[in-house]
The first five atom37 places (N, CA, C, CB, O) and aatype in JSON, in Angstrom:
{
  "aatype": [12, 6, 3, 9, 1, 10, 19, 10, 14, 8, 6, 7, 18, 1, 5, 5, 19, 10, 6, 18, 1, 5, 6, 13, 10, 6, 8, 7, 3, 16, 12, 0, 7, 4, 7, 7, 10, 3, 15, 0, 0, 7, 13, 6, 6, 17, 10, 0, 5, 16, 9, 3, 2, 1, 15, 6, 0, 16, 19, 1, 14, 7, 10, 19, 14, 0, 16, 10, 13, 10, 0, 19, 15, 0, 3, 1, 8, 1, 10, 19, 7, 12, 9, 3, 9, 1, 8, 1, 10, 2, 7, 18, 10, 10, 5, 18, 0, 7, 2, 9, 7, 18, 15, 9, 1, 14, 15, 12, 1, 1],
  "atom_mask": [
    [1, 1, 1, 1, 1],
    [1, 1, 1, 1, 1],
    [1, 1, 1, 1, 1],
    [1, 1, 1, 1, 1],
    [1, 1, 1, 1, 1],
    [1, 1, 1, 1, 1],
    [1, 1, 1, 1, 1],
    [1, 1, 1, 1, 1],
    [1, 1, 1, 1, 1],
    [1, 1, 1, 1, 1],
    [1, 1, 1, 1, 1],
    [1, 1, 1, 0, 1],
    [1, 1, 1, 1, 1],
    [1, 1, 1, 1, 1],
    [1, 1, 1, 1, 1],
    [1, 1, 1, 1, 1],
    [1, 1, 1, 1, 1],
    [1, 1, 1, 1, 1],
    [1, 1, 1, 1, 1],
    [1, 1, 1, 1, 1],
    [1, 1, 1, 1, 1],
    [1, 1, 1, 1, 1],
    [1, 1, 1, 1, 1],
    [1, 1, 1, 1, 1],
    [1, 1, 1, 1, 1],
    [1, 1, 1, 1, 1],
    [1, 1, 1, 1, 1],
    [1, 1, 1, 0, 1],
    [1, 1, 1, 1, 1],
    [1, 1, 1, 1, 1],
    [1, 1, 1, 1, 1],
    [1, 1, 1, 1, 1],
    [1, 1, 1, 0, 1],
    [1, 1, 1, 1, 1],
    [1, 1, 1, 0, 1],
    [1, 1, 1, 0, 1],
    [1, 1, 1, 1, 1],
    [1, 1, 1, 1, 1],
    [1, 1, 1, 1, 1],
    [1, 1, 1, 1, 1],
    [1, 1, 1, 1, 1],
    [1, 1, 1, 0, 1],
    [1, 1, 1, 1, 1],
    [1, 1, 1, 1, 1],
    [1, 1, 1, 1, 1],
    [1, 1, 1, 1, 1],
    [1, 1, 1, 1, 1],
    [1, 1, 1, 1, 1],
    [1, 1, 1, 1, 1],
    [1, 1, 1, 1, 1],
    [1, 1, 1, 1, 1],
    [1, 1, 1, 1, 1],
    [1, 1, 1, 1, 1],
    [1, 1, 1, 1, 1],
    [1, 1, 1, 1, 1],
    [1, 1, 1, 1, 1],
    [1, 1, 1, 1, 1],
    [1, 1, 1, 1, 1],
    [1, 1, 1, 1, 1],
    [1, 1, 1, 1, 1],
    [1, 1, 1, 1, 1],
    [1, 1, 1, 0, 1],
    [1, 1, 1, 1, 1],
    [1, 1, 1, 1, 1],
    [1, 1, 1, 1, 1],
    [1, 1, 1, 1, 1],
    [1, 1, 1, 1, 1],
    [1, 1, 1, 1, 1],
    [1, 1, 1, 1, 1],
    [1, 1, 1, 1, 1],
    [1, 1, 1, 1, 1],
    [1, 1, 1, 1, 1],
    [1, 1, 1, 1, 1],
    [1, 1, 1, 1, 1],
    [1, 1, 1, 1, 1],
    [1, 1, 1, 1, 1],
    [1, 1, 1, 1, 1],
    [1, 1, 1, 1, 1],
    [1, 1, 1, 1, 1],
    [1, 1, 1, 1, 1],
    [1, 1, 1, 0, 1],
    [1, 1, 1, 1, 1],
    [1, 1, 1, 1, 1],
    [1, 1, 1, 1, 1],
    [1, 1, 1, 1, 1],
    [1, 1, 1, 1, 1],
    [1, 1, 1, 1, 1],
    [1, 1, 1, 1, 1],
    [1, 1, 1, 1, 1],
    [1, 1, 1, 1, 1],
    [1, 1, 1, 0, 1],
    [1, 1, 1, 1, 1],
    [1, 1, 1, 1, 1],
    [1, 1, 1, 1, 1],
    [1, 1, 1, 1, 1],
    [1, 1, 1, 1, 1],
    [1, 1, 1, 1, 1],
    [1, 1, 1, 0, 1],
    [1, 1, 1, 1, 1],
    [1, 1, 1, 1, 1],
    [1, 1, 1, 0, 1],
    [1, 1, 1, 1, 1],
    [1, 1, 1, 1, 1],
    [1, 1, 1, 1, 1],
    [1, 1, 1, 1, 1],
    [1, 1, 1, 1, 1],
    [1, 1, 1, 1, 1],
    [1, 1, 1, 1, 1],
    [1, 1, 1, 1, 1],
    [1, 1, 1, 1, 1]
  ],
  "atom_positions": [
    [[-40.03, 51.55, -133.28], [-39.37, 51.41, -134.55], [-37.9, 51.81, -134.41], [-40.07, 52.26, -135.61], [-37.57, 52.8, -133.77]],
    [[-37.04, 51.02, -135.01], [-35.6, 51.28, -134.95], [-35.19, 52.34, -135.96], [-34.81, 49.99, -135.19], [-35.8, 52.47, -137.02]],
    [[-34.15, 53.1, -135.62], [-33.56, 54.01, -136.59], [-32.81, 53.18, -137.62], [-32.64, 55.05, -135.91], [-32.16, 52.19, -137.28]],
    [[-32.9, 53.6, -138.86], [-32.26, 52.9, -139.97], [-31.24, 53.83, -140.61], [-33.31, 52.41, -141.0], [-31.5, 55.02, -140.78]],
    [[-30.1, 53.29, -140.98], [-29.15, 54.07, -141.77], [-28.86, 53.31, -143.05], [-27.83, 54.34, -140.97], [-28.94, 52.08, -143.08]],
    [[-28.55, 54.04, -144.08], [-28.24, 53.45, -145.37], [-26.73, 53.43, -145.56], [-28.93, 54.23, -146.52], [-26.06, 54.45, -145.42]],
    [[-26.21, 52.25, -145.89], [-24.76, 52.1, -146.11], [-24.53, 51.37, -147.42], [-24.09, 51.35, -144.92], [-25.35, 50.55, -147.84]],
    [[-23.42, 51.67, -148.04], [-23.04, 50.93, -149.24], [-22.6, 49.53, -148.84], [-21.91, 51.67, -150.03], [-21.97, 49.36, -147.79]],
    [[-22.93, 48.54, -149.64], [-22.49, 47.17, -149.3], [-20.97, 47.06, -149.36], [-23.14, 46.14, -150.25], [-20.32, 47.68, -150.2]],
    [[-20.42, 46.26, -148.46], [-18.98, 45.99, -148.45], [-18.74, 44.65, -147.77], [-18.19, 47.13, -147.74], [-19.65, 44.04, -147.22]],
    [[-17.51, 44.21, -147.82], [-17.12, 42.89, -147.32], [-17.56, 42.65, -145.88], [-15.61, 42.73, -147.42], [-17.86, 41.52, -145.5]],
    [[-17.6, 43.69, -145.07], [-17.99, 43.55, -143.67], [-19.42, 43.06, -143.47], [0.0, 0.0, 0.0], [-19.77, 42.61, -142.39]],
    [[-20.24, 43.16, -144.52], [-21.62, 42.7, -144.44], [-21.84, 41.35, -145.11], [-22.54, 43.73, -145.06], [-22.98, 40.93, -145.29]],
    [[-20.78, 40.68, -145.48], [-20.87, 39.4, -146.19], [-21.84, 38.43, -145.5], [-19.49, 38.75, -146.29], [-22.79, 37.97, -146.13]],
    [[-21.61, 38.12, -144.25], [-22.43, 37.13, -143.55], [-23.88, 37.56, -143.47], [-21.88, 36.89, -142.14], [-24.78, 36.75, -143.68]],
    [[-24.11, 38.83, -143.18], [-25.49, 39.31, -143.07], [-26.21, 39.26, -144.42], [-25.5, 40.73, -142.52], [-27.4, 38.94, -144.48]],
    [[-25.5, 39.58, -145.5], [-26.12, 39.52, -146.83], [-26.47, 38.08, -147.17], [-25.16, 40.12, -147.91], [-27.55, 37.82, -147.71]],
    [[-25.58, 37.15, -146.87], [-25.86, 35.74, -147.14], [-27.04, 35.23, -146.31], [-24.61, 34.88, -146.86], [-27.86, 34.46, -146.81]],
    [[-27.12, 35.64, -145.05], [-28.25, 35.27, -144.2], [-29.55, 35.9, -144.71], [-27.99, 35.69, -142.74], [-30.61, 35.27, -144.67]],
    [[-29.47, 37.12, -145.19], [-30.62, 37.83, -145.77], [-31.15, 37.04, -146.96], [-30.23, 39.27, -146.2], [-32.35, 36.79, -147.07]],
    [[-30.23, 36.65, -147.85], [-30.6, 35.86, -149.02], [-31.27, 34.54, -148.6], [-29.36, 35.57, -149.89], [-32.31, 34.16, -149.14]],
    [[-30.66, 33.87, -147.63], [-31.19, 32.58, -147.18], [-32.59, 32.72, -146.59], [-30.25, 31.96, -146.14], [-33.45, 31.86, -146.8]],
    [[-32.82, 33.8, -145.87], [-34.15, 34.02, -145.29], [-35.21, 34.17, -146.38], [-34.15, 35.28, -144.4], [-36.31, 33.64, -146.26]],
    [[-34.87, 34.87, -147.45], [-35.81, 35.0, -148.57], [-36.07, 33.65, -149.22], [-35.26, 35.98, -149.61], [-37.22, 33.32, -149.53]],
    [[-35.01, 32.87, -149.42], [-35.17, 31.56, -150.04], [-36.05, 30.66, -149.18], [-33.81, 30.9, -150.26], [-36.91, 29.95, -149.71]],
    [[-35.85, 30.66, -147.88], [-36.63, 29.83, -146.97], [-38.11, 30.23, -146.96], [-36.06, 29.93, -145.56], [-38.98, 29.38, -146.76]],
    [[-38.39, 31.51, -147.18], [-39.78, 31.99, -147.2], [-40.4, 31.93, -148.59], [-39.84, 33.41, -146.67], [-41.59, 32.2, -148.75]],
    [[-39.6, 31.58, -149.59], [-40.12, 31.5, -150.95], [-40.48, 32.86, -151.54], [0.0, 0.0, 0.0], [-41.31, 32.94, -152.45]],
    [[-39.87, 33.92, -151.03], [-40.13, 35.28, -151.51], [-39.2, 35.65, -152.65], [-39.98, 36.28, -150.37], [-38.09, 35.12, -152.77]],
    [[-39.66, 36.57, -153.49], [-38.79, 37.12, -154.52], [-37.9, 38.2, -153.9], [-39.61, 37.7, -155.71], [-38.27, 38.82, -152.9]],
    [[-36.75, 38.4, -154.49], [-35.79, 39.36, -153.95], [-35.71, 40.6, -154.83], [-34.4, 38.73, -153.82], [-34.65, 40.9, -155.39]],
    [[-36.81, 41.32, -154.96], [-36.81, 42.56, -155.73], [-35.97, 43.6, -155.0], [-38.26, 43.07, -155.94], [-35.93, 43.64, -153.77]],
    [[-35.29, 44.44, -155.77], [-34.53, 45.52, -155.17], [-33.29, 45.08, -154.43], [0.0, 0.0, 0.0], [-32.8, 45.8, -153.56]],
    [[-32.75, 43.92, -154.77], [-31.57, 43.38, -154.08], [-30.33, 43.36, -154.98], [-31.87, 41.97, -153.59], [-29.33, 42.72, -154.63]],
    [[-30.39, 44.04, -156.1], [-29.22, 44.12, -156.97], [-28.78, 42.79, -157.53], [0.0, 0.0, 0.0], [-27.58, 42.57, -157.73]],
    [[-29.71, 41.89, -157.8], [-29.37, 40.59, -158.38], [-28.88, 39.56, -157.38], [0.0, 0.0, 0.0], [-28.26, 38.58, -157.77]],
    [[-29.15, 39.76, -156.11], [-28.73, 38.82, -155.08], [-29.28, 37.42, -155.31], [-29.15, 39.31, -153.71], [-28.63, 36.43, -154.99]],
    [[-30.47, 37.34, -155.86], [-31.09, 36.04, -156.09], [-30.39, 35.23, -157.18], [-32.54, 36.22, -156.46], [-30.43, 34.0, -157.14]],
    [[-29.75, 35.89, -158.13], [-29.13, 35.17, -159.25], [-27.6, 35.14, -159.2], [-29.57, 35.78, -160.54], [-26.98, 34.46, -160.02]],
    [[-26.99, 35.86, -158.29], [-25.53, 35.89, -158.2], [-24.99, 34.55, -157.72], [-25.07, 37.01, -157.26], [-25.61, 33.88, -156.89]],
    [[-23.83, 34.17, -158.24], [-23.21, 32.89, -157.87], [-22.69, 32.91, -156.43], [-22.07, 32.56, -158.83], [-22.53, 31.85, -155.82]],
    [[-22.43, 34.07, -155.91], [-21.92, 34.18, -154.54], [-21.83, 35.64, -154.13], [0.0, 0.0, 0.0], [-22.15, 36.53, -154.91]],
    [[-21.37, 35.87, -152.92], [-21.28, 37.23, -152.4], [-20.34, 38.09, -153.24], [-20.81, 37.22, -150.96], [-20.66, 39.23, -153.54]],
    [[-19.19, 37.55, -153.62], [-18.21, 38.31, -154.37], [-18.79, 38.81, -155.69], [-16.96, 37.47, -154.63], [-18.61, 39.97, -156.06]],
    [[-19.48, 37.92, -156.4], [-20.09, 38.31, -157.67], [-21.14, 39.38, -157.46], [-20.71, 37.09, -158.37], [-21.2, 40.36, -158.21]],
    [[-21.98, 39.2, -156.45], [-23.03, 40.17, -156.15], [-22.43, 41.54, -155.81], [-23.91, 39.68, -155.0], [-22.88, 42.56, -156.32]],
    [[-21.42, 41.55, -154.95], [-20.8, 42.82, -154.55], [-20.17, 43.5, -155.76], [-19.74, 42.57, -153.46], [-20.33, 44.71, -155.94]],
    [[-19.45, 42.74, -156.58], [-18.83, 43.32, -157.78], [-19.89, 43.91, -158.69], [-18.0, 42.25, -158.54], [-19.7, 44.99, -159.26]],
    [[-21.01, 43.21, -158.83], [-22.09, 43.71, -159.69], [-22.67, 45.0, -159.14], [-23.19, 42.66, -159.83], [-22.92, 45.94, -159.9]],
    [[-22.89, 45.08, -157.84], [-23.46, 46.31, -157.28], [-22.5, 47.48, -157.46], [-23.8, 46.11, -155.78], [-22.94, 48.61, -157.68]],
    [[-21.21, 47.22, -157.35], [-20.22, 48.28, -157.56], [-20.19, 48.7, -159.03], [-18.81, 47.81, -157.11], [-20.21, 49.89, -159.33]],
    [[-20.16, 47.73, -159.93], [-20.16, 48.04, -161.37], [-21.39, 48.83, -161.77], [-20.08, 46.75, -162.2], [-21.31, 49.74, -162.59]],
    [[-22.52, 48.5, -161.19], [-23.78, 49.13, -161.6], [-23.94, 50.57, -161.13], [-24.92, 48.32, -161.1], [-24.91, 51.23, -161.5]],
    [[-23.02, 51.05, -160.33], [-23.11, 52.44, -159.86], [-22.75, 53.45, -160.95], [-22.19, 52.64, -158.66], [-23.08, 54.63, -160.83]],
    [[-22.09, 53.01, -161.99], [-21.57, 53.92, -163.01], [-22.1, 53.58, -164.4], [-20.05, 53.89, -163.01], [-22.24, 52.4, -164.75]],
    [[-22.38, 54.59, -165.17], [-22.8, 54.4, -166.55], [-21.73, 53.66, -167.35], [-23.11, 55.76, -167.2], [-22.05, 52.87, -168.24]],
    [[-20.47, 53.91, -167.03], [-19.36, 53.3, -167.78], [-19.2, 51.81, -167.5], [-18.08, 54.01, -167.45], [-18.66, 51.08, -168.33]],
    [[-19.66, 51.34, -166.34], [-19.41, 49.95, -165.97], [-20.68, 49.14, -165.69], [-18.54, 49.91, -164.76], [-20.6, 47.97, -165.3]],
    [[-21.84, 49.75, -165.88], [-23.09, 49.06, -165.59], [-23.18, 47.77, -166.42], [-24.31, 49.97, -165.89], [-22.78, 47.76, -167.59]],
    [[-23.69, 46.71, -165.83], [-23.81, 45.42, -166.49], [-24.82, 45.49, -167.63], [-24.23, 44.33, -165.49], [-25.79, 46.26, -167.56]],
    [[-24.6, 44.71, -168.69], [-25.51, 44.73, -169.85], [-26.97, 44.48, -169.46], [-25.06, 43.69, -170.87], [-27.27, 43.61, -168.63]],
    [[-27.85, 45.25, -170.08], [-29.28, 45.09, -169.84], [-29.8, 45.8, -168.61], [0.0, 0.0, 0.0], [-31.0, 45.8, -168.35]],
    [[-28.91, 46.42, -167.84], [-29.32, 47.12, -166.62], [-29.09, 48.62, -166.78], [-28.55, 46.58, -165.4], [-28.41, 49.06, -167.71]],
    [[-29.65, 49.39, -165.87], [-29.39, 50.83, -165.83], [-28.51, 51.11, -164.62], [-30.73, 51.66, -165.77], [-28.51, 50.34, -163.66]],
    [[-27.76, 52.2, -164.65], [-26.95, 52.54, -163.47], [-27.84, 52.7, -162.24], [-26.16, 53.84, -163.72], [-28.93, 53.27, -162.31]],
    [[-27.36, 52.18, -161.12], [-28.12, 52.24, -159.88], [-27.15, 52.12, -158.7], [-29.19, 51.11, -159.82], [-26.09, 51.52, -158.81]],
    [[-27.54, 52.7, -157.6], [-26.76, 52.56, -156.36], [-27.6, 51.77, -155.37], [-26.36, 53.96, -155.77], [-28.72, 52.16, -155.03]],
    [[-27.04, 50.67, -154.91], [-27.72, 49.83, -153.94], [-27.2, 50.16, -152.55], [-27.52, 48.32, -154.27], [-26.0, 50.24, -152.32]],
    [[-28.13, 50.35, -151.63], [-27.8, 50.61, -150.23], [-28.36, 49.49, -149.36], [-28.35, 51.98, -149.78], [-29.42, 48.93, -149.65]],
    [[-27.65, 49.18, -148.31], [-28.15, 48.29, -147.28], [-28.84, 49.15, -146.24], [-27.0, 47.42, -146.65], [-28.28, 50.15, -145.79]],
    [[-30.04, 48.77, -145.85], [-30.76, 49.44, -144.77], [-30.42, 48.67, -143.49], [-32.33, 49.5, -145.03], [-30.82, 47.52, -143.33]],
    [[-29.69, 49.33, -142.6], [-29.15, 48.67, -141.41], [-29.69, 49.36, -140.17], [-27.6, 48.7, -141.43], [-29.73, 50.58, -140.1]],
    [[-30.1, 48.56, -139.18], [-30.57, 49.16, -137.93], [-29.4, 49.88, -137.26], [-31.19, 48.08, -136.97], [-28.32, 49.31, -137.12]],
    [[-29.63, 51.11, -136.86], [-28.56, 51.95, -136.34], [-27.99, 51.42, -135.02], [-29.05, 53.35, -136.14], [-26.79, 51.55, -134.77]],
    [[-28.83, 50.83, -134.19], [-28.34, 50.39, -132.88], [-27.76, 48.98, -132.91], [-29.47, 50.45, -131.88], [-26.76, 48.72, -132.23]],
    [[-28.36, 48.06, -133.66], [-27.88, 46.67, -133.66], [-27.05, 46.33, -134.89], [-29.06, 45.73, -133.57], [-26.49, 45.23, -134.98]],
    [[-26.97, 47.25, -135.84], [-26.21, 47.03, -137.08], [-26.68, 45.78, -137.82], [-24.71, 46.92, -136.77], [-25.87, 45.08, -138.42]],
    [[-27.97, 45.51, -137.77], [-28.55, 44.34, -138.44], [-29.12, 44.74, -139.79], [-29.64, 43.69, -137.57], [-29.8, 45.77, -139.9]],
    [[-28.86, 43.95, -140.81], [-29.38, 44.2, -142.15], [-30.89, 43.97, -142.14], [-28.69, 43.28, -143.19], [-31.36, 42.86, -141.91]],
    [[-31.64, 45.02, -142.4], [-33.09, 44.99, -142.37], [-33.66, 44.93, -143.78], [-33.64, 46.22, -141.63], [-34.66, 44.27, -144.01]],
    [[-33.02, 45.62, -144.72], [-33.53, 45.67, -146.08], [-32.48, 46.19, -147.05], [0.0, 0.0, 0.0], [-31.35, 46.49, -146.67]],
    [[-32.88, 46.29, -148.3], [-32.02, 46.83, -149.35], [-32.84, 47.8, -150.18], [-31.41, 45.7, -150.23], [-34.03, 47.6, -150.4]],
    [[-32.17, 48.86, -150.63], [-32.8, 49.88, -151.46], [-31.92, 50.11, -152.67], [-33.04, 51.2, -150.66], [-30.74, 50.43, -152.52]],
    [[-32.49, 49.97, -153.85], [-31.77, 50.12, -155.11], [-32.3, 51.37, -155.81], [-31.92, 48.85, -156.02], [-33.42, 51.37, -156.31]],
    [[-31.51, 52.43, -155.83], [-31.92, 53.69, -156.43], [-31.34, 53.78, -157.83], [-31.46, 54.9, -155.56], [-30.13, 53.84, -158.02]],
    [[-32.23, 53.79, -158.8], [-31.81, 53.79, -160.21], [-31.56, 55.22, -160.66], [-32.89, 53.11, -161.1], [-32.37, 56.12, -160.41]],
    [[-30.45, 55.42, -161.34], [-30.04, 56.76, -161.76], [-30.82, 57.24, -162.98], [-28.55, 56.77, -162.07], [-30.97, 58.44, -163.2]],
    [[-31.32, 56.31, -163.76], [-32.18, 56.64, -164.91], [-33.08, 55.43, -165.17], [-31.32, 57.0, -166.2], [-32.91, 54.38, -164.55]],
    [[-34.02, 55.6, -166.06], [-34.96, 54.52, -166.36], [-34.83, 54.07, -167.81], [-36.39, 54.96, -166.06], [-34.48, 54.86, -168.69]],
    [[-35.14, 52.8, -168.05], [-35.32, 52.31, -169.41], [-36.83, 52.14, -169.62], [-34.53, 50.94, -169.65], [-37.62, 52.47, -168.73]],
    [[-37.23, 51.64, -170.77], [-38.66, 51.5, -171.06], [-39.4, 50.66, -170.05], [0.0, 0.0, 0.0], [-40.48, 51.05, -169.59]],
    [[-38.84, 49.51, -169.69], [-39.5, 48.61, -168.74], [-39.65, 49.29, -167.37], [-38.71, 47.3, -168.6], [-40.72, 49.27, -166.77]],
    [[-38.57, 49.88, -166.89], [-38.62, 50.52, -165.57], [-39.59, 51.7, -165.57], [-37.22, 50.98, -165.14], [-40.31, 51.93, -164.6]],
    [[-39.6, 52.43, -166.66], [-40.51, 53.56, -166.77], [-41.97, 53.1, -166.7], [-40.27, 54.32, -168.09], [-42.81, 53.75, -166.07]],
    [[-42.26, 51.98, -167.33], [-43.62, 51.47, -167.39], [-44.04, 50.72, -166.12], [-43.76, 50.56, -168.58], [-45.19, 50.83, -165.69]],
    [[-43.11, 49.94, -165.53], [-43.52, 48.99, -164.48], [-42.85, 49.15, -163.11], [-43.27, 47.64, -164.95], [-43.49, 48.89, -162.09]],
    [[-41.61, 49.56, -163.07], [-40.89, 49.43, -161.79], [-40.47, 50.75, -161.15], [-39.69, 48.6, -162.0], [-40.49, 50.85, -159.93]],
    [[-40.09, 51.74, -161.92], [-39.74, 53.04, -161.35], [-38.29, 53.17, -160.94], [0.0, 0.0, 0.0], [-37.45, 52.33, -161.24]],
    [[-38.01, 54.27, -160.24], [-36.64, 54.62, -159.86], [-36.12, 53.9, -158.63], [-36.56, 56.09, -159.63], [-34.91, 53.88, -158.39]],
    [[-36.99, 53.3, -157.86], [-36.55, 52.69, -156.6], [-37.06, 51.25, -156.51], [-37.05, 53.51, -155.39], [-38.25, 50.98, -156.69]],
    [[-36.14, 50.34, -156.23], [-36.5, 48.97, -155.9], [-36.1, 48.74, -154.45], [0.0, 0.0, 0.0], [-35.12, 49.31, -153.98]],
    [[-36.84, 47.93, -153.75], [-36.5, 47.7, -152.34], [-37.01, 46.35, -151.89], [-37.07, 48.82, -151.45], [-37.87, 45.75, -152.52]],
    [[-36.46, 45.89, -150.79], [-36.93, 44.69, -150.12], [-36.68, 44.83, -148.63], [-36.24, 43.41, -150.69], [-35.77, 45.53, -148.19]],
    [[-37.52, 44.16, -147.87], [-37.38, 44.09, -146.41], [-37.34, 42.62, -146.04], [-38.57, 44.84, -145.66], [-38.15, 41.84, -146.53]],
    [[-36.39, 42.25, -145.19], [-36.27, 40.83, -144.83], [-37.57, 40.35, -144.2], [-35.08, 40.61, -143.87], [-38.18, 41.06, -143.41]],
    [[-38.0, 39.15, -144.54], [-39.29, 38.62, -144.06], [-39.49, 38.73, -142.55], [-39.43, 37.19, -144.47], [-40.59, 39.06, -142.11]],
    [[-38.47, 38.46, -141.77], [-38.63, 38.48, -140.31], [-38.77, 39.88, -139.73], [-37.46, 37.8, -139.67], [-39.09, 40.03, -138.56]],
    [[-38.53, 40.91, -140.54], [-38.6, 42.29, -140.05], [-39.83, 43.04, -140.56], [-37.34, 43.04, -140.45], [-39.97, 44.24, -140.3]],
    [[-40.71, 42.37, -141.26], [-41.91, 43.03, -141.79], [-42.97, 43.18, -140.71], [-42.48, 42.24, -142.99], [-43.03, 42.39, -139.76]],
    [[-43.79, 44.2, -140.86], [-44.9, 44.52, -139.97], [-44.4, 44.84, -138.6], [-45.88, 43.37, -139.9], [-45.2, 45.13, -137.7]]
  ]
}
């Protein structure tokens, strides 16, 4: 098993995030815990949303503040997964989803 480190998303991960998204689309998987990657118009919109959502003052409507981390293999610097840590819960999250959302790229499972 590879060592994993958690990093905040930034421009340097653009290509890997886009490849991550494409892998999910090709496998027909849902992208839970990806900070809206499935519905964002592009990388820039997704990155801006993840940054906005870190703060109560700038969180997007209908969402709760959360910090999204990229789970990256320490030795190869490959994007393995995403972890979305919610700072608080709303009714839906309290009932169904909880404080943490996550995903692992299909090719890295098991």
